[in-house]
LOZARO-488229 format. One line per 8 residues: number of its first residue (from 1); their letters; for each residue x, y, z of C-alpha. Coordinates in pm, 1 decimal, always signed. Layout:
BEGIN
NUM	A	X Y Z  ...
//
This chain:
BEGIN
1	MAWQSKGE	+3812.7 +18862.2 +18695.9  +4168.8 +18962.8 +18769.6  +4292.7 +19209.0 +18512.0  +4662.1 +19174.1 +18599.7  +4842.0 +18856.1 +18676.5  +5098.5 +18820.8 +18953.9  +5425.1 +18979.3 +18853.0  +5285.0 +19147.6 +18540.6
9	SAGQVFAH	+5378.5 +19514.7 +18521.6  +5148.8 +19795.7 +18422.9  +5341.1 +19834.0 +18094.9  +5285.9 +19466.5 +18014.4  +4914.9 +19504.1 +18085.9  +4884.4 +19787.9 +17837.8  +5085.1 +19594.4 +17584.7  +4763.0 +19402.4 +17504.5
17	ADETPLIA	+4650.9 +19642.2 +17237.4  +4318.4 +19465.8 +17177.1  +4169.5 +19546.5 +17519.3  +4266.6 +19813.1 +17768.3  +4181.0 +19744.0 +18134.5  +3926.6 +19967.5 +18302.0  +3802.8 +19969.8 +18662.8  +3463.2 +20103.5 +18770.1
25	ITGPTAAG	+3391.6 +20148.5 +19141.4  +3025.1 +20131.3 +19243.9  +2825.4 +20135.4 +19565.2  +2620.4 +20372.0 +19779.2  +2704.5 +20726.8 +19868.7  +2945.9 +20767.5 +20165.3  +3090.6 +20415.4 +20108.3  +3442.3 +20552.1 +20048.9
33	KSALALAL	+3445.7 +20515.5 +19669.6  +3666.3 +20820.0 +19617.3  +3920.8 +20695.7 +19871.3  +3938.0 +20360.9 +19699.3  +3978.7 +20521.3 +19357.3  +4271.9 +20727.3 +19485.1  +4438.2 +20423.7 +19642.4  +4401.7 +20215.4 +19325.6
41	AKQLGGEV	+4519.0 +20501.4 +19108.7  +4829.6 +20547.4 +19322.3  +4907.0 +20176.7 +19319.5  +4827.0 +20096.9 +18957.6  +4912.5 +20408.7 +18766.6  +4555.1 +20520.8 +18716.8  +4349.2 +20832.5 +18651.0  +4002.6 +20894.5 +18795.8
49	VNYDSVQL	+3700.5 +20952.2 +18571.9  +3396.5 +21096.3 +18750.9  +3047.1 +20962.2 +18681.0  +2855.8 +21162.0 +18943.7  +2607.5 +21385.6 +18760.7  +2626.4 +21677.4 +19005.6  +3005.0 +21686.7 +19026.3  +3012.8 +21759.1 +18652.2
57	YRGFDVGS	+2890.8 +22114.5 +18731.5  +3105.0 +22410.6 +18841.9  +2998.4 +22560.9 +19176.8  +2853.8 +22236.2 +19313.7  +3130.9 +22134.3 +19550.4  +3023.0 +22109.6 +19915.1  +2687.8 +21939.2 +19852.7  +2819.9 +21690.8 +19596.4
65	GKLSPSER	+3115.7 +21566.3 +19805.6  +3359.3 +21674.2 +19530.0  +3723.0 +21630.9 +19633.6  +3922.3 +21952.6 +19632.3  +4240.4 +21966.7 +19418.7  +4455.1 +21909.3 +19731.3  +4246.2 +21606.9 +19830.7  +4310.0 +21451.4 +19488.5
73	RGVPHHLL	+4671.2 +21401.9 +19592.2  +4816.6 +21460.4 +19250.8  +4600.4 +21198.7 +19079.3  +4449.5 +21334.9 +18753.1  +4067.7 +21361.9 +18768.9  +3847.4 +21391.8 +18464.3  +3489.7 +21514.3 +18411.0  +3481.0 +21735.9 +18716.4
81	DLLEPEAI	+3374.4 +22101.6 +18681.0  +3297.7 +22036.9 +18314.4  +2974.3 +22237.5 +18288.4  +2830.5 +22575.5 +18368.7  +2551.0 +22545.3 +18628.4  +2271.3 +22609.8 +18378.2  +2393.6 +22363.0 +18116.0  +2175.0 +22073.9 +17999.8
89	FTAGDYRR	+2359.4 +21740.6 +17996.2  +2219.4 +21398.0 +17915.1  +2344.4 +21040.3 +17952.8  +2427.2 +21050.2 +17582.5  +2636.3 +21363.8 +17633.8  +2811.8 +21195.2 +17922.4  +2894.6 +20887.2 +17711.8  +3047.4 +21100.3 +17438.3
97	AALEVLAD	+3255.5 +21300.6 +17689.3  +3368.6 +20983.0 +17868.3  +3475.2 +20814.3 +17543.1  +3699.4 +21112.8 +17465.6  +3855.9 +21088.4 +17808.3  +3909.3 +20710.9 +17768.5  +4087.5 +20763.1 +17438.1  +4315.6 +21023.3 +17599.5
105	VRSRSRLP	+4390.9 +20806.1 +17907.3  +4463.4 +20501.8 +17692.3  +4695.1 +20700.9 +17465.4  +4914.2 +20767.1 +17773.0  +4907.7 +20402.2 +17887.8  +4724.8 +20490.8 +18208.7  +4448.8 +20296.0 +18384.4  +4101.8 +20463.1 +18379.0
113	IFVGGTGL	+3918.1 +20429.7 +18712.3  +3552.3 +20532.2 +18704.1  +3401.2 +20648.4 +19032.0  +3071.0 +20813.8 +19113.5  +2709.8 +20739.7 +19199.2  +2500.3 +20799.5 +18885.9  +2440.5 +20446.6 +18767.9  +2276.2 +20555.0 +18445.8
121	YLRAVLAG	+2593.7 +20735.9 +18338.5  +2815.5 +20436.1 +18406.9  +2576.9 +20210.1 +18219.1  +2575.1 +20453.3 +17930.1  +2950.3 +20407.2 +17894.9  +2979.8 +20034.2 +17957.6  +2657.9 +19902.3 +17795.3  +2577.3 +20188.4 +17560.4
129	LFEGPVRS	+2253.3 +20365.1 +17484.4  +1989.6 +20311.4 +17219.7  +2018.3 +20539.5 +16917.8  +1747.9 +20796.9 +16993.5  +1685.5 +21141.4 +16846.2  +1850.2 +21460.3 +16971.1  +1683.0 +21625.2 +17265.1  +1422.3 +21890.2 +17173.7
137	EALRERLR	+1388.2 +22152.6 +17446.1  +1094.2 +22322.7 +17269.2  +895.0 +21993.1 +17254.3  +980.5 +21911.2 +17612.5  +852.5 +22248.9 +17727.3  +527.1 +22193.9 +17537.4  +482.4 +21851.4 +17699.0  +554.6 +21996.6 +18046.6
145	NMSERRDR	+294.3 +22269.7 +17991.4  +41.8 +22012.2 +17872.0  +105.7 +21807.4 +18188.0  +56.1 +22112.3 +18410.6  -271.9 +22208.5 +18240.2  -411.4 +21854.9 +18258.6  -398.8 +21594.0 +18533.0  -71.5 +21417.7 +18614.2
153	EFLHRLLA	-166.8 +21100.7 +18425.6  -231.6 +21283.6 +18093.9  +118.1 +21216.8 +17953.7  +91.8 +20849.3 +18039.1  -239.6 +20816.7 +17853.4  -80.5 +20990.7 +17553.5  +218.4 +20757.5 +17562.0  -11.4 +20455.8 +17588.4
161	RLDPVAAA	-158.4 +20550.6 +17251.4  +179.0 +20605.6 +17083.6  +382.5 +20329.3 +17248.9  +188.4 +20087.2 +17471.2  +501.2 +19879.3 +17542.6  +693.5 +20177.3 +17686.7  +383.9 +20299.9 +17872.2  +362.4 +19964.1 +18048.2
169	RIQPRDTQ	+715.3 +20006.2 +18182.5  +691.7 +20371.5 +18296.7  +497.9 +20478.3 +18605.8  +211.9 +20719.2 +18530.9  +365.3 +20991.7 +18752.2  +725.6 +20960.9 +18631.6  +701.8 +21285.6 +18430.2  +1067.7 +21296.6 +18330.2
177	KLIRALEV	+1066.5 +20952.2 +18171.2  +725.1 +21007.6 +18012.5  +845.6 +21329.2 +17846.8  +1155.7 +21157.5 +17709.5  +950.6 +20862.9 +17576.1  +700.0 +21098.0 +17406.5  +981.2 +21308.0 +17267.2  +1134.2 +21003.9 +17104.6
185	CIVARQPL	+803.8 +20888.5 +16962.6  +723.9 +21228.5 +16813.8  +1069.0 +21325.7 +16682.3  +1175.2 +20980.7 +16558.3  +821.7 +20902.4 +16436.7  +846.0 +20552.8 +16578.7  +798.1 +20404.8 +16929.0  +1072.6 +20426.5 +17187.6
193	STLQARGR	+1032.0 +20055.1 +17251.8  +1109.6 +19980.9 +16884.7  +1434.0 +20174.9 +16897.0  +1532.6 +20013.7 +17225.4  +1466.1 +19664.8 +17083.8  +1740.5 +19721.8 +16825.3  +1995.7 +19691.0 +17103.1  +2282.5 +19902.0 +17230.1
201	KGLEGFRA	+2643.3 +19932.9 +17131.1  +2859.9 +19865.0 +17433.3  +3209.5 +19986.7 +17512.1  +3466.3 +19841.5 +17272.5  +3839.0 +19800.0 +17320.8  +3830.4 +19794.0 +17700.3  +3818.7 +19512.8 +17957.1  +3606.5 +19640.8 +18243.5
209	TQIGLNPP	+3620.1 +19518.4 +18601.6  +3340.1 +19648.6 +18822.0  +3409.5 +19670.9 +19197.8  +3118.1 +19718.9 +19437.8  +3146.1 +19840.2 +19796.2  +2890.3 +19703.5 +20044.5  +2955.2 +19847.9 +20387.7  +2755.5 +19752.4 +20697.1
217	RERLYERI	+2418.1 +19931.1 +20672.7  +2417.5 +20093.0 +21021.4  +2772.2 +20223.5 +20988.9  +2691.3 +20356.5 +20644.7  +2390.3 +20547.2 +20782.8  +2609.8 +20690.1 +21058.3  +2852.2 +20814.2 +20794.1  +2574.9 +20965.4 +20590.4
225	NRRVDQMF	+2444.4 +21151.2 +20895.8  +2791.8 +21283.6 +20977.4  +2850.7 +21381.1 +20617.0  +2531.9 +21585.4 +20606.5  +2631.7 +21759.8 +20930.3  +2969.7 +21844.7 +20771.9  +2806.1 +21969.7 +20453.3  +2586.3 +22223.0 +20640.2
233	AGGLLEET	+2875.2 +22321.4 +20866.6  +3111.3 +22346.3 +20567.9  +2920.0 +22607.0 +20366.7  +2632.7 +22430.9 +20188.8  +2392.4 +22718.2 +20258.1  +2642.5 +22973.7 +20129.3  +2716.0 +22765.1 +19817.4  +2345.3 +22728.5 +19747.1
241	QALLDHPH	+2288.2 +23102.5 +19788.6  +2562.8 +23178.2 +19538.0  +2392.1 +22946.4 +19289.0  +2052.5 +23108.0 +19355.1  +2213.9 +23445.3 +19279.5  +2326.6 +23316.3 +18939.9  +2159.3 +23506.4 +18652.9  +2020.9 +23176.6 +18515.5
249	AACIKPLG	+1924.7 +23023.6 +18851.7  +1579.7 +22924.2 +18725.9  +1747.8 +22692.8 +18470.8  +1994.6 +22525.2 +18709.0  +1866.9 +22167.3 +18740.7  +2124.8 +22043.5 +18996.0  +1971.3 +22284.1 +19251.4  +1711.7 +22010.4 +19286.7
257	ALGYRQAR	+1973.1 +21754.6 +19392.6  +1998.1 +21610.0 +19744.5  +2118.0 +21868.2 +19993.2  +2076.7 +22160.7 +19761.3  +1698.4 +22150.0 +19752.9  +1688.1 +22128.8 +20135.8  +1935.7 +22416.3 +20164.8  +1724.9 +22618.0 +19924.9
265	AVLEGKCS	+1419.3 +22558.6 +20144.3  +1608.7 +22708.7 +20439.7  +1715.2 +23012.9 +20239.2  +1361.9 +23067.4 +20117.3  +1223.5 +23048.2 +20472.4  +1027.9 +22729.5 +20411.9  +1194.7 +22527.7 +20693.6  +1456.5 +22553.7 +20964.3
273	REAAMLDT	+1818.2 +22453.5 +20923.4  +1769.1 +22162.3 +21166.2  +1466.4 +22034.5 +20976.2  +1655.8 +22058.3 +20647.9  +1946.7 +21860.5 +20789.6  +1720.8 +21585.3 +20913.1  +1539.2 +21571.1 +20580.3  +1869.4 +21555.1 +20392.3
281	QTATRHYA	+1992.1 +21268.5 +20612.9  +1670.1 +21071.2 +20560.5  +1661.0 +21133.7 +20188.3  +2028.0 +21041.6 +20149.5  +1978.0 +20712.4 +20333.1  +1691.4 +20631.0 +20096.0  +1911.2 +20728.2 +19799.7  +2185.1 +20495.1 +19916.1
289	KRQLTWFR	+1931.8 +20209.0 +19919.9  +1827.8 +20289.1 +19564.5  +2189.8 +20300.4 +19452.0  +2253.7 +19952.6 +19593.8  +1940.7 +19820.5 +19423.1  +2054.5 +19968.6 +19090.0  +2410.3 +19838.1 +19101.9  +2305.0 +19492.5 +19228.3
297	RDAGVVWF	+2111.0 +19442.0 +18905.5  +2445.1 +19409.9 +18727.9  +2573.6 +19055.8 +18763.8  +2921.2 +19173.0 +18653.1  +2987.8 +19365.9 +18977.5  +3226.6 +19194.9 +19220.9  +3121.7 +19300.1 +19574.1  +3347.3 +19363.0 +19871.1
305	EGFGDDPH	+3226.8 +19405.2 +20228.5  +3339.8 +19725.4 +20402.5  +3436.9 +20085.3 +20321.5  +3669.8 +20196.4 +20048.5  +3887.5 +20400.9 +20277.0  +3967.0 +20096.1 +20495.1  +4329.6 +19989.1 +20418.6  +4232.7 +19622.1 +20469.8
313	VQRHILET	+3955.9 +19649.7 +20209.5  +4195.3 +19824.5 +19974.0  +4454.3 +19548.6 +20013.5  +4189.2 +19282.8 +19959.3  +4075.4 +19445.4 +19637.0  +4431.3 +19483.6 +19512.0  +4498.4 +19118.3 +19585.3  +4182.1 +19019.5 +19407.2
321	LGGSPMAT	+4276.3 +19227.5 +19107.2  +4613.7 +19054.6 +19107.8  +4793.9 +19387.8 +19111.3  +5126.4 +19448.9 +19284.6  +5217.7 +19783.4 +19453.2  +5403.6 +20018.5 +19219.2  +5661.2 +20192.3 +19440.5  +5404.6 +20385.5 +19641.8
329	GEAALASP	+5420.8 +20203.2 +19974.6  +5182.2 +20236.6 +20268.4  +5102.6 +20596.9 +20185.3  +4884.5 +20486.2 +19896.3  +4648.4 +20318.8 +20139.2  +4571.1 +20629.6 +20344.7  +4225.2 +20783.1 +20324.0  +4161.0 +21126.0 +20175.9
337	TAVS	+3990.8 +21390.0 +20385.4  +3651.4 +21334.3 +20221.8  +3462.7 +21018.6 +20149.8  +3275.7 +20951.0 +19829.9
//
């Protein structure tokens, strides 16, 4: 899986015009993915491409773990602060934006390093998406209203009539997926499962290496708990209040993300700060489990034990990649202030 042989320079790597190397870092939240991305970028002449869905939005900094400009240590970062808070953005939108970034990074003979936690977005880039119809907000709103007027399983029964194959795969109470499946059936006038069966168009022209971080579970949970403490101490409530004061606050979907929904509950008087912190810690630990389950489904991920901000782990990964340091020295192995 090594993308660079011993003694091969970065320029020689990019001389292979048929396939450009690409690194994607996966793993659970708080595993040190951002630190590893910075270290690899410093060593290998790379640029970081974000695939965290919340970090795409402006104003979502403290709760998303977004590195500040100073913490990025001069490494170019892409797809951060791309969107206004109220913007609607899909996996298809992300793929299109990421492909534009990849073309730009490749044109400058730099190494793209994807880092984040939204597995669907990474899969959209590497494996592609089925060719479905454009999102219809009006139809989605009608379906949501129908679901609210009827019982929660109404949409599932409707999908079972239009696309039994898709209905068998989607849980009756997964409203978001049910609405998208029905939207496709109605707009495309054919079942979602039929479109999906035609296959996807994966990423072309790039040679991807996926690196997974698998830190010890108890230590990961300790980090998650500390990170939540730091978020609340570092201004999460104030950041959430500013977003709630936004003129289009009712349309800001990321306010339902981990940390923000708990902070909102505090601001609305629904729970105490302490209860919100405990709930955020518990929910984040569960989220980390789901992330590991998602990424482990991909047989192409090469897993490494430990945290991404551990210099020994960083060296091990560099050795496995076959890369040699590029005049950056020990400083490249230092951790940033924040963890991914």
